C-alpha positions as CSV (number, residue, x, y, z in Angstrom):
1,X,-94.7,33.3,-101.2
2,X,-98.0,32.0,-102.8
3,X,-98.5,28.0,-103.3
4,X,-101.3,26.7,-106.0
5,X,-101.9,23.2,-105.9
6,X,-103.4,20.4,-107.3
7,X,-102.8,16.5,-106.5
8,X,-99.6,16.1,-108.5
9,X,-99.1,20.0,-109.6
10,X,-98.0,22.9,-107.8
11,X,-96.8,26.2,-108.9
12,X,-95.1,28.1,-106.5
13,X,-95.7,32.4,-107.1
14,X,-93.0,34.5,-106.1
15,X,-93.7,37.9,-104.5
16,X,-94.5,40.9,-106.6
17,X,-95.3,38.9,-109.4
18,X,-91.8,38.6,-110.3
19,X,-92.8,35.1,-111.6
20,X,-92.8,31.4,-110.1
21,X,-91.9,27.6,-110.6
22,X,-93.6,24.4,-111.1
23,X,-93.1,21.2,-109.4
24,X,-94.4,17.9,-110.2
25,X,-94.8,15.4,-107.8
26,X,-96.1,11.7,-107.6
27,X,-99.3,11.2,-105.2
28,X,-99.3,7.4,-103.6
29,X,-102.3,5.8,-102.5
30,X,-101.8,5.1,-98.6
31,X,-104.0,2.4,-97.0
32,X,-103.9,4.4,-93.8
33,X,-105.9,6.8,-95.2
34,X,-103.4,9.6,-96.3
35,X,-101.6,10.1,-99.7
36,X,-98.4,11.7,-99.3
37,X,-96.6,13.4,-102.4
38,X,-93.2,12.4,-103.3
39,X,-91.5,15.5,-105.3
40,X,-90.1,14.4,-108.8
41,X,-89.2,17.4,-110.0
42,X,-88.7,21.0,-109.3
43,X,-88.1,23.5,-112.6
44,X,-86.2,26.7,-112.2
45,X,-88.6,29.6,-112.1
46,X,-89.9,31.3,-114.8
47,X,-91.9,34.6,-115.6
48,X,-95.2,34.5,-114.4
49,X,-96.4,35.1,-118.1
50,X,-94.8,32.2,-119.1
51,X,-96.8,29.9,-116.7
52,X,-99.4,28.4,-119.3
53,X,-101.2,25.6,-120.2
54,X,-98.5,24.6,-123.1
55,X,-95.6,25.1,-120.4
56,X,-97.0,22.9,-118.0
57,X,-98.0,20.1,-120.5
58,X,-94.5,20.0,-121.9
59,X,-92.9,19.8,-118.7
60,X,-95.5,16.9,-117.3
61,X,-95.0,15.4,-120.8
62,X,-91.5,15.2,-120.0
63,X,-92.2,13.0,-116.8
64,X,-95.4,11.0,-117.2
65,X,-96.3,8.9,-119.9
66,X,-99.3,9.0,-119.3
67,X,-101.2,12.0,-117.1
68,X,-104.9,13.5,-116.9
69,X,-104.6,16.6,-118.6
70,X,-108.0,17.8,-116.6
71,X,-105.4,18.2,-113.4
72,X,-103.2,20.8,-115.7
73,X,-106.7,22.9,-116.6
74,X,-107.7,22.8,-112.9
75,X,-104.4,24.4,-112.1
76,X,-104.2,26.9,-114.6
77,X,-107.6,27.9,-113.9
78,X,-106.6,28.6,-110.2
79,X,-103.9,30.4,-111.3
80,X,-105.6,32.6,-113.2
81,X,-108.3,33.3,-110.5
82,X,-105.8,34.0,-108.0
83,X,-104.6,36.6,-109.9
């Protein structure tokens, strides 16, 4: 399995291009110099071709009332350059 990550989002790609799943996190700022991530939701796996900007945006909008969509763009860019 391969992990593609940003601060609050992770896509786990299954071997042999069988699909992947989206995980949404909440990254906390720590006064001790590290930033732990808390898992909010881990969605069911979908086909790789369904892992699009619109899919990620719809799932993030279900969890966050405000979110920096630049992070979604960064995740999809990493996904597309990885394949």
